[in-house]
N, C-alpha and C positions, 0 to 999 in steps of 0.2 A: 502493500500499500504505499510506496515511497512517490509513486507515479500520480500527478494532479489529474490526470485523465481517467485513472481508476477511483481516485478519491473523490472527486467532484459528485458522479452519480450515486455513489453510496451515500454522501452527504445529504443531497436533495432529496433522496428517498427517506433517509432517516427523518429529515425535517417535515416531509409531508405525512410521514405515519404519526409522528408526534402531534402535529396538528390536528390529525383526524382524531387522535385519542383525547386531546383536551377539548373537542367540540363535542364529541360523545359524552364526556364527563359533565358537559355544561360548565366549563370553566372559562372557554371562549366561545364567543357567539358566531353562528352559522353565518359564512358570508356568500355572495354571489361570486361564481367564478367569473363571470363575463364583467361586472362594473366593481366588484368589491364592496359593496354595499352591503349592510345587514337585511337579513329578510324581514325582522321584525322591529318596531321601535322600542328602544329602552327609555326613552323619555319622550315628551311631547314636543312636536315641532322638528324631531330629527327626520332627516331624509331616510328612505327605505329603497330597495331594488325595485325597478318597475320594469325589467327586462322581460317578463313572462306576460305583459299586457298586450 
């Protein structure tokens, strides 16, 4: 694992798996893959994803 060519995909996979675990544990909010906004409001007036409309 000395080569960055091997280490970078492994690191990206690890980050994606950790994000999925944190979202499923409700520690992080679920976000839209297209726009990056939340699906539901946490506070009044917050913008939410409208990609599915």
